[in-house]
C-alpha positions as protocol buffer text, in pm:
chain_id: "A"
residue {
  index: 1
  type: MET
  ca { x: -10906 y: -2844 z: -6110 }
}
residue {
  index: 2
  type: SER
  ca { x: -10657 y: -3051 z: -6087 }
}
residue {
  index: 3
  type: PHE
  ca { x: -10341 y: -3021 z: -6263 }
}
residue {
  index: 4
  type: THR
  ca { x: -10077 y: -3339 z: -6340 }
}
residue {
  index: 5
  type: LEU
  ca { x: -9702 y: -3305 z: -6348 }
}
residue {
  index: 6
  type: THR
  ca { x: -9602 y: -3558 z: -6651 }
}
residue {
  index: 7
  type: MET
  ca { x: -9190 y: -3653 z: -6724 }
}
residue {
  index: 8
  type: SER
  ca { x: -9211 y: -3855 z: -7042 }
}
residue {
  index: 9
  type: GLY
  ca { x: -9551 y: -3943 z: -7014 }
}
residue {
  index: 10
  type: VAL
  ca { x: -9474 y: -4057 z: -6699 }
}
residue {
  index: 11
  type: ILE
  ca { x: -9706 y: -3920 z: -6375 }
}
residue {
  index: 12
  type: VAL
  ca { x: -9489 y: -3671 z: -6115 }
}
residue {
  index: 13
  type: GLY
  ca { x: -9747 y: -3544 z: -5942 }
}
residue {
  index: 14
  type: ARG
  ca { x: -10065 y: -3382 z: -5952 }
}
residue {
  index: 15
  type: SER
  ca { x: -10186 y: -3017 z: -5689 }
}
residue {
  index: 16
  type: GLU
  ca { x: -10516 y: -2813 z: -5718 }
}
residue {
  index: 17
  type: LEU
  ca { x: -10318 y: -2517 z: -5719 }
}
residue {
  index: 18
  type: GLU
  ca { x: -10549 y: -2370 z: -5479 }
}
residue {
  index: 19
  type: GLY
  ca { x: -10343 y: -2098 z: -5429 }
}
residue {
  index: 20
  type: ARG
  ca { x: -10354 y: -1852 z: -5722 }
}
residue {
  index: 21
  type: ASP
  ca { x: -10244 y: -1511 z: -5717 }
}
residue {
  index: 22
  type: ARG
  ca { x: -10341 y: -1361 z: -6077 }
}
residue {
  index: 23
  type: ALA
  ca { x: -10112 y: -974 z: -5976 }
}
residue {
  index: 24
  type: SER
  ca { x: -9760 y: -1219 z: -5980 }
}
residue {
  index: 25
  type: ARG
  ca { x: -9891 y: -1509 z: -6263 }
}
residue {
  index: 26
  type: SER
  ca { x: -9829 y: -1757 z: -5969 }
}
residue {
  index: 27
  type: ALA
  ca { x: -10001 y: -2005 z: -5788 }
}
residue {
  index: 28
  type: ARG
  ca { x: -9872 y: -2303 z: -5517 }
}
residue {
  index: 29
  type: GLY
  ca { x: -10082 y: -2583 z: -5382 }
}
residue {
  index: 30
  type: VAL
  ca { x: -9976 y: -2870 z: -5223 }
}
residue {
  index: 31
  type: PHE
  ca { x: -9819 y: -3151 z: -5420 }
}
residue {
  index: 32
  type: ARG
  ca { x: -9920 y: -3521 z: -5440 }
}
residue {
  index: 33
  type: PRO
  ca { x: -9636 y: -3726 z: -5559 }
}
residue {
  index: 34
  type: GLY
  ca { x: -9660 y: -3965 z: -5826 }
}
residue {
  index: 35
  type: LEU
  ca { x: -9498 y: -4267 z: -5876 }
}
residue {
  index: 36
  type: GLY
  ca { x: -9256 y: -4044 z: -6193 }
}
residue {
  index: 37
  type: TYR
  ca { x: -9110 y: -3825 z: -5876 }
}
residue {
  index: 38
  type: ASP
  ca { x: -8859 y: -4036 z: -5713 }
}
residue {
  index: 39
  type: LEU
  ca { x: -8686 y: -3971 z: -6044 }
}
residue {
  index: 40
  type: ALA
  ca { x: -8746 y: -3594 z: -6047 }
}
residue {
  index: 41
  type: GLU
  ca { x: -8692 y: -3535 z: -5698 }
}
residue {
  index: 42
  type: PRO
  ca { x: -8301 y: -3514 z: -5696 }
}
residue {
  index: 43
  type: VAL
  ca { x: -8351 y: -3251 z: -5916 }
}
residue {
  index: 44
  type: PHE
  ca { x: -8561 y: -3054 z: -5753 }
}
residue {
  index: 45
  type: SER
  ca { x: -8404 y: -3073 z: -5412 }
}
residue {
  index: 46
  type: LEU
  ca { x: -8082 y: -2886 z: -5594 }
}
residue {
  index: 47
  type: TYR
  ca { x: -8379 y: -2602 z: -5605 }
}
residue {
  index: 48
  type: ASP
  ca { x: -8427 y: -2652 z: -5233 }
}
residue {
  index: 49
  type: ASN
  ca { x: -8047 y: -2659 z: -5123 }
}
residue {
  index: 50
  type: ALA
  ca { x: -7924 y: -2322 z: -5366 }
}
residue {
  index: 51
  type: HIS
  ca { x: -8016 y: -2094 z: -5108 }
}
residue {
  index: 52
  type: GLY
  ca { x: -7997 y: -1804 z: -5339 }
}
residue {
  index: 53
  type: ASP
  ca { x: -7685 y: -1891 z: -5484 }
}
residue {
  index: 54
  type: GLN
  ca { x: -7671 y: -1778 z: -5875 }
}
residue {
  index: 55
  type: ALA
  ca { x: -7530 y: -2084 z: -6011 }
}
residue {
  index: 56
  type: ALA
  ca { x: -7702 y: -2396 z: -5835 }
}
residue {
  index: 57
  type: LEU
  ca { x: -8028 y: -2231 z: -5963 }
}
residue {
  index: 58
  type: ASP
  ca { x: -7849 y: -2210 z: -6242 }
}
residue {
  index: 59
  type: ARG
  ca { x: -7743 y: -2620 z: -6209 }
}
residue {
  index: 60
  type: TYR
  ca { x: -8109 y: -2660 z: -6064 }
}
residue {
  index: 61
  type: ARG
  ca { x: -8300 y: -2550 z: -6415 }
}
residue {
  index: 62
  type: ARG
  ca { x: -8120 y: -2690 z: -6653 }
}
residue {
  index: 63
  type: ALA
  ca { x: -8159 y: -2977 z: -6420 }
}
residue {
  index: 64
  type: ARG
  ca { x: -8477 y: -2917 z: -6445 }
}
residue {
  index: 65
  type: ASP
  ca { x: -8542 y: -2869 z: -6847 }
}
residue {
  index: 66
  type: ALA
  ca { x: -8371 y: -3166 z: -6900 }
}
residue {
  index: 67
  type: LEU
  ca { x: -8668 y: -3373 z: -6756 }
}
residue {
  index: 68
  type: ARG
  ca { x: -8830 y: -3172 z: -7030 }
}
residue {
  index: 69
  type: LEU
  ca { x: -9158 y: -3153 z: -6791 }
}
residue {
  index: 70
  type: GLN
  ca { x: -9539 y: -3084 z: -6900 }
}
residue {
  index: 71
  type: LEU
  ca { x: -9784 y: -2951 z: -6708 }
}
residue {
  index: 72
  type: ALA
  ca { x: -10186 y: -3018 z: -6757 }
}
residue {
  index: 73
  type: ASP
  ca { x: -10475 y: -2916 z: -6675 }
}
residue {
  index: 74
  type: ALA
  ca { x: -10783 y: -3094 z: -6599 }
}
residue {
  index: 75
  type: THR
  ca { x: -10819 y: -3215 z: -6974 }
}
residue {
  index: 76
  type: GLY
  ca { x: -10497 y: -3343 z: -7033 }
}
residue {
  index: 77
  type: GLU
  ca { x: -10393 y: -2964 z: -7173 }
}
residue {
  index: 78
  type: PRO
  ca { x: -10120 y: -2865 z: -7187 }
}
residue {
  index: 79
  type: VAL
  ca { x: -10028 y: -2519 z: -6942 }
}
residue {
  index: 80
  type: SER
  ca { x: -9657 y: -2351 z: -7018 }
}
residue {
  index: 81
  type: PHE
  ca { x: -9496 y: -2218 z: -6768 }
}
residue {
  index: 82
  type: ARG
  ca { x: -9236 y: -1997 z: -6668 }
}
residue {
  index: 83
  type: GLU
  ca { x: -9109 y: -2156 z: -6301 }
}
residue {
  index: 84
  type: LEU
  ca { x: -9175 y: -2462 z: -6188 }
}
residue {
  index: 85
  type: HIS
  ca { x: -9054 y: -2608 z: -5869 }
}
residue {
  index: 86
  type: ILE
  ca { x: -9154 y: -2859 z: -5652 }
}
residue {
  index: 87
  type: ARG
  ca { x: -8991 y: -2836 z: -5248 }
}
residue {
  index: 88
  type: LYS
  ca { x: -9058 y: -3017 z: -4952 }
}
residue {
  index: 89
  type: GLY
  ca { x: -9269 y: -2816 z: -4660 }
}
residue {
  index: 90
  type: GLU
  ca { x: -9363 y: -2862 z: -4307 }
}
residue {
  index: 91
  type: ALA
  ca { x: -9319 y: -3214 z: -4244 }
}
residue {
  index: 92
  type: LYS
  ca { x: -9616 y: -3361 z: -4140 }
}
residue {
  index: 93
  type: PRO
  ca { x: -9727 y: -3694 z: -3922 }
}
residue {
  index: 94
  type: GLY
  ca { x: -9694 y: -3994 z: -4201 }
}
residue {
  index: 95
  type: GLY
  ca { x: -9471 y: -3772 z: -4396 }
}
residue {
  index: 96
  type: THR
  ca { x: -9385 y: -3448 z: -4580 }
}
residue {
  index: 97
  type: GLU
  ca { x: -9581 y: -3256 z: -4736 }
}
residue {
  index: 98
  type: TYR
  ca { x: -9490 y: -3127 z: -5137 }
}
residue {
  index: 99
  type: ILE
  ca { x: -9564 y: -2764 z: -5235 }
}
residue {
  index: 100
  type: MET
  ca { x: -9565 y: -2733 z: -5598 }
}
residue {
  index: 101
  type: GLU
  ca { x: -9562 y: -2379 z: -5654 }
}
residue {
  index: 102
  type: VAL
  ca { x: -9567 y: -2215 z: -6061 }
}
residue {
  index: 103
  type: VAL
  ca { x: -9509 y: -1904 z: -6326 }
}
residue {
  index: 104
  type: SER
  ca { x: -9682 y: -1847 z: -6555 }
}
residue {
  index: 105
  type: ASP
  ca { x: -9892 y: -1724 z: -6780 }
}
residue {
  index: 106
  type: ASP
  ca { x: -10106 y: -1937 z: -6945 }
}
residue {
  index: 107
  type: PRO
  ca { x: -10474 y: -1912 z: -6897 }
}
residue {
  index: 108
  type: ARG
  ca { x: -10611 y: -2223 z: -6861 }
}
residue {
  index: 109
  type: LEU
  ca { x: -10413 y: -2212 z: -6502 }
}
residue {
  index: 110
  type: TRP
  ca { x: -10557 y: -1821 z: -6449 }
}
residue {
  index: 111
  type: ASN
  ca { x: -10936 y: -1935 z: -6561 }
}
residue {
  index: 112
  type: ALA
  ca { x: -10975 y: -2221 z: -6421 }
}
residue {
  index: 113
  type: PRO
  ca { x: -11189 y: -2311 z: -6143 }
}
residue {
  index: 114
  type: THR
  ca { x: -10990 y: -2319 z: -5743 }
}
residue {
  index: 115
  type: GLN
  ca { x: -11147 y: -2599 z: -5503 }
}
residue {
  index: 116
  type: SER
  ca { x: -11276 y: -2517 z: -5284 }
}
residue {
  index: 117
  type: ALA
  ca { x: -11182 y: -2712 z: -4886 }
}
């Protein structure tokens, strides 16, 4: 199932969140940037550059929260989250891969089917 991340109605990107760990309530998957990612990318780069520095992580969270991001499932229903990060993955031929990581207690995430490869 595809999950869509938006900011003020603009699509930031999508992910299948194909890797889900119910015990830790975390999910991750390849993130496919949309038109709005260029606006949000500087905020997510704060997370990549924080390197465990608590003040930098706090600054990142404040900036991310100011974006008022919304995550929705394939039916358009909102999915609540406690944490959400987009980070650069491995460099691939033709561009950079991005990974979306979500921590959520929302049953929509845990009851959604995963897509087989």
